[in-house]
C-alpha positions as CSV (number, residue, x, y, z in Angstrom):
1,M,-5.9,-37.2,47.0
2,L,-7.0,-38.6,43.6
3,Q,-9.6,-35.8,43.3
4,G,-6.9,-33.1,43.6
5,R,-4.8,-34.5,40.7
6,K,-7.9,-34.6,38.4
7,N,-8.5,-30.9,39.2
8,R,-4.9,-30.0,38.4
9,G,-5.2,-31.8,35.1
10,I,-8.4,-29.9,34.2
11,V,-6.8,-26.6,35.2
12,L,-3.7,-27.3,33.1
13,L,-5.9,-28.3,30.1
14,F,-8.0,-25.0,30.5
15,A,-4.8,-23.0,30.7
16,L,-3.4,-24.6,27.6
17,V,-6.7,-24.0,25.6
18,F,-6.8,-20.4,26.9
19,M,-3.2,-19.8,25.7
20,I,-3.9,-21.3,22.3
21,V,-7.0,-19.1,21.8
22,M,-5.1,-16.0,22.9
23,T,-2.2,-16.9,20.5
24,I,-4.6,-17.2,17.6
25,M,-6.2,-13.9,18.5
26,V,-2.9,-12.1,18.7
27,L,-1.7,-13.6,15.4
28,G,-5.0,-12.5,13.7
29,A,-4.5,-9.0,15.0
30,I,-0.9,-8.8,13.8
31,S,-2.0,-10.2,10.4
32,R,-4.8,-7.6,10.1
33,N,-2.5,-4.7,11.0
34,T,0.1,-5.8,8.5
35,S,-2.6,-6.1,5.7
36,Q,-3.9,-2.6,6.6
37,A,-0.4,-1.1,6.5
38,I,0.3,-2.6,3.1
39,S,-3.1,-1.4,1.8
40,I,-2.5,2.1,3.1
41,E,1.0,2.2,1.5
42,K,-0.5,1.2,-1.9
43,Q,-3.2,3.9,-1.5
44,V,-0.5,6.5,-0.8
45,Q,1.4,5.5,-3.9
46,R,-1.7,5.8,-6.0
47,I,-2.4,9.3,-4.7
48,Q,1.2,10.3,-5.3
49,A,1.1,8.9,-8.9
50,E,-2.2,10.8,-9.5
51,S,-0.5,14.0,-8.2
52,V,2.5,13.4,-10.5
53,A,0.1,12.8,-13.5
54,Q,-1.7,16.1,-12.8
55,G,1.5,18.0,-12.6
56,V,2.8,16.5,-15.8
57,L,-0.5,17.2,-17.5
58,W,-0.2,20.9,-16.7
59,E,3.4,20.9,-17.8
60,A,2.5,19.1,-21.1
61,Y,-0.3,21.7,-21.6
62,A,2.2,24.5,-21.1
63,N,4.7,22.9,-23.5
64,L,2.0,22.4,-26.2
65,Q,1.0,26.1,-25.8
66,A,4.7,27.1,-26.2
67,G,5.2,24.8,-29.1
68,A,7.7,22.7,-27.2
69,A,8.0,18.9,-27.3
70,L,6.4,16.6,-24.8
71,V,9.0,15.0,-22.6
72,D,9.0,11.7,-20.7
73,Q,10.4,12.0,-17.2
74,T,11.0,10.4,-13.9
75,V,9.7,12.2,-10.8
76,T,10.8,11.2,-7.2
77,I,8.6,11.8,-4.2
78,N,9.8,10.7,-0.8
79,G,12.4,8.4,-2.3
80,R,9.9,6.7,-4.6
81,S,10.4,7.1,-8.4
82,F,7.5,7.6,-10.8
83,T,8.2,7.1,-14.5
84,V,6.0,9.2,-16.6
85,D,5.4,8.5,-20.3
86,V,3.7,11.3,-22.3
87,N,2.4,10.6,-25.8
88,R,0.4,12.8,-28.1
89,T,-2.0,11.2,-30.6
90,G,-3.7,13.9,-32.6
91,A,-5.4,16.3,-30.2
92,D,-5.2,13.7,-27.3
93,V,-2.4,13.6,-24.8
94,D,-1.9,10.3,-23.0
95,I,0.0,10.3,-19.7
96,K,1.0,7.0,-18.1
97,V,2.6,6.9,-14.6
98,D,4.4,3.7,-13.5
99,Y,5.4,3.2,-9.9
């Protein structure tokens, strides 16, 4: 009878260790997926900001050709606002997009 109680204790200990290892693996997977989602969202924002900058660049070019002034603006894409600052220094045009 004493042998049976020892086996139950070992099985309980094994089950406990197994559950702890599985919990750590699941938490690691969740953390990794969360990090990847945040990284992808930041990459999407950078791509959108680049697209905004390219659009503003062509608009600034058209304004310069027409003799119009360069205008700062705010562009919204999918509910996210991008603030665009356009500055002219001599022949250079600087475009800064904040998001």
